[in-house]
Every structure is written in C-alpha cells, then in structure tokens.
C-alpha positions, 0 to 999 in steps of 0.5 A: 144353479138358480134352486141350488143358489135360490133355495136351501133344498137339497139339488146335488153339488152343481159346478160353478159356473159364471155364465149359468149362474148369470143365466139361471135367471131365467128360471127364477119363476119355476124356482118361485112355483117350486118353493110355494108348492112347499109352502102350501103343502105345509100350510094344508096340512098344518090346518089340519092339525092347528089353527090359523094363527099356527100354521101361519107362524109355520109358513113364516118359518119356513119361507125362511127355511125354505131360502136360508132367509136371504131375501129377508136378510137384504131386505133388513141390509135395504132398509139400514141402508136408505138412513145413510147422507148418501148413495156412498155411505148407504153402500156402506152400511148396507155392506156392514154385517152388522144389523141397525134399528132401522133394519130390525123394526123394518124387518119385524114390520115385514113378518109382523105383515106376512104373518096376519096373511098367512094367518087370514089366508082362507079359501085362498090360501092354494092361489096366492101360496104359488104366485106370491113366489113367482111373481117376485122372482120374475121381478128381481129378474126385471130389477137385474136386467133393467137397472146398472148394479151400483157395485163394481163386483158381487154376487148379484154382478154375476146375474147382471152381467149374464142377464140378457134380452132371452133370458129378461123374455123367458122369465117374463113369459113364466110369470105371464103364463103361471101367473093366468093358471094359478089365477086367471084374468086377474092373476096374469093383471097383477103381476103385469101392474107387480112388475110395473111396481118392481120398475117403481122401486127400481128407479127410487132404488137407481136414484137414493144408491147409485143402481141396484145391489143384491140386498136390492134384488132381495128387497124388491123380492120381498117387498112385490110376494109381500104386497101380491099376497095383500092386494090378492087376500083383499081380491079374494075377500 
C-alpha cells in the first residue's frame, strides 16, 4: 500500500483499506530505499554513456516519474500558500489547483538545485542517492506523527489518524539502521540532524497554517531530501 501510494511503480491493484493505508507509514523509509535504488541504477547506467549533466537531468526526470511528482506538487502548493495573509487564506490557496508565481519560482529553484547536486555527485553517488530518499520519507512520518492536521479531511488525514507510536518507532529505526549501513556513523548523524530539522519545519508550518497538510508532508520530503544531498555531498567532498 505504501509503495502504491508514494510511487508509480506497478505493484498490482492493492485493495484500499484506510487503516492499512495509514499504517503504511511504518514502511516509508523502505519505499525511499526502493526509490533510491531505481535512481542509483539510472545514474550509473547514464554515466556510462553521457556526461554528468545529462545523467543529472535523467535523475531529475526519473525522480518525478517514479513519484508522479506528488511531493514536488506539495512543495509548490505550500510555497504558494505561504504568501497568504492568514492561516485560513493560506490553506485556501494551497487547495487551489492553479499554480501561482511563488510556487513556480520555488519549484524551479528546487529543481535547479537538485540538478546541480546530481551533476556533482561523483564517487558519492550511490550512498547519497540511496540515503536521501530514506531519510526524507522517514521525516514525513515524524511530521505526520508529531504535528496536528490542519484540515478535517483529506488523504493526509488518513495517515494522521492511523500513524501512532509503533509506526513512528519502526520508521525511525529503519531510517537510523539504513543510514548507518549506507554511510556509516556520518550517515546516522546526518539522519538524526535531518529528523531534528523536520521538527523545526513542523513547528514553522504549524504556526503559519495551524497544522500540517498532505501538501506540507510533500514539501518536507522535498526539503529534507535535497538538504541531505547537499550536506552529504559537502561531507564527501
């Protein structure tokens, strides 16, 4: 259910169960590992044929295809909404299907930064391409568990209602274990720092919106994933 919802990978027609859907958050880091594995394959296949900028462009496009762009869409909507004068207006803007200037600028800047980071990976490619989506998906689970939901209903509401201590604990253990296996102690420390930053982002969005939404979960994923790539690349260099 988690793979079906967070990616566009073919996993068959999984019967919808709202409780199972919500509890799937425990496995978000494993979905991140799966996404990272596909991106790693794309990178090393592309780098055999083309220079790094071409491989980077394929990674950007591949990531969007894998997820259906849902997290980026949430980021764009969130950036748009933050321009509202109060929480109610911000939530209204975020629900609007039209994209505003702030959202476009934010999305372009994010994709440009990702392209630049992907172009610079070098020997750090395989650990960072695997690590970043693992940590960011775990960060979404923390955002879901620790902060109230801003709307009475919505897809994110299903996650919020069914994500408890058990799901959060499992996701956290997966993040820490996978981070250590992929990048050693530095990876584990980066994961801990990233989860702490998720809390800061959660407090910020709760203050601005009165709570979090599905769009905000996507925005947090994008920010954390890009941040892990940036900091990790600085460490490896």
